Structures are given as structure tokens and as C-alpha cells.
C-alpha positions as CSV (number, residue, x, y, z in Angstrom):
1,M,319.2,34.4,143.6
2,I,317.6,36.4,146.4
3,S,318.8,39.9,146.6
4,R,316.6,41.3,149.4
5,V,314.1,40.2,152.1
6,Q,311.5,42.4,153.6
7,I,309.1,42.0,156.6
8,D,306.1,44.3,156.9
9,D,304.6,44.1,160.4
10,R,301.1,45.1,161.3
11,P,301.4,48.2,163.6
12,Y,300.7,47.2,167.2
13,D,301.4,50.7,168.4
14,G,298.5,51.0,170.9
15,L,296.7,53.7,168.8
16,D,293.8,51.4,167.8
17,G,292.8,50.5,171.4
18,R,295.1,47.4,171.7
19,P,298.2,47.5,173.8
20,A,301.5,48.2,172.0
21,W,303.4,45.0,171.1
22,D,306.6,44.5,169.2
23,G,306.7,40.7,169.2
24,P,306.7,40.1,165.4
25,R,309.5,42.6,165.0
26,K,312.2,40.7,167.0
27,N,313.6,37.2,167.5
28,F,313.4,35.8,164.0
29,E,315.5,34.4,161.2
30,I,314.9,34.3,157.5
31,R,316.1,30.8,156.5
32,A,316.8,29.4,153.0
33,F,316.7,25.7,152.1
34,N,317.2,23.3,149.3
35,D,316.6,20.4,151.6
36,P,312.9,19.5,151.5
37,S,313.1,18.2,155.1
38,F,314.3,21.7,156.2
39,G,317.1,20.1,158.1
40,T,320.0,22.0,156.5
41,Y,319.6,25.7,156.0
42,T,321.4,29.1,155.5
43,V,320.4,32.2,157.5
44,L,319.9,35.0,155.0
45,G,319.0,37.6,157.7
46,S,317.9,37.9,161.3
47,V,316.8,40.2,164.1
48,G,317.7,39.4,167.7
49,A,316.1,40.5,171.0
50,T,315.8,44.2,170.1
51,A,312.8,44.9,167.8
52,Y,313.6,46.6,164.5
53,P,312.4,50.2,164.4
54,G,309.2,51.1,162.5
55,H,307.0,48.5,160.8
56,V,309.2,47.5,157.8
57,W,312.4,45.5,158.0
58,S,314.4,45.3,154.8
59,H,317.7,43.4,154.5
60,V,320.1,43.1,151.5
61,V,321.1,39.5,150.9
62,T,324.7,39.0,149.9
63,N,324.6,35.2,149.6
64,T,324.5,34.4,145.8
65,N,323.3,30.8,146.0
66,A,320.0,29.7,144.7
67,Y,317.4,28.2,147.1
68,R,314.1,26.4,146.7
69,Y,312.4,27.2,150.1
70,I,312.4,30.3,152.3
71,R,311.0,30.4,155.9
72,Y,310.4,33.1,158.5
73,V,311.3,31.3,161.8
74,R,310.8,32.6,165.3
75,T,313.9,32.1,167.6
76,D,311.9,32.4,170.8
77,T,308.5,31.1,172.0
78,G,306.5,34.0,170.5
79,Y,304.3,33.8,167.5
80,A,303.9,35.7,164.3
81,S,302.2,35.3,161.0
82,Y,303.0,36.5,157.5
83,R,300.8,37.1,154.5
84,S,303.0,36.5,151.6
85,C,306.5,35.9,150.3
86,A,307.6,37.3,147.0
87,C,310.8,36.5,145.3
88,S,312.2,37.6,142.0
89,R,315.1,36.6,139.9
């Protein structure tokens, strides 16, 4: 059972010489699957068109089912990368 999901974004705040950018902090879903083809899924949490504040998004999961696969999925044409996914029982 998954009790919480958390996304830690790299700060694109404009302070390091790059322009500010909030793309990875909006328009995504955390999807859970038992289907190895990823055709059927449950959304455990999501963020829409408004970026979450700060650089850490944490969401309590109330779904008590067990899942084999977890994905971070963009819901727009942007891109993002993630470093790791840790789950505990």
C-alpha cells in the first residue's frame, strides 16, 4: 500500500543565471498500475495547470489498494525527469 507520494523539483528560480521555469511542477499525474501494458491505471495524485508552490510536492494517498507499477506522467506537452521513486510498505 502506498501512503504518500512526493515530488522534489530542481529549483529553476532564475537565481543561478537560468530563467525561472515551473514546468516540472505542474500538469502531471501520479499513476498506479497492476497492468504491465499500462493500459488501466488509477490516479493517486495530480497537479493541474497551476504549479505547486515551492520545490516539494507531497500528497497523502487514501487509496488502499496494492500496485505493482508507479509512473509520473505529464498531462501536457512539456517534459520532466525524475531521479528516483521510493516506496515503502
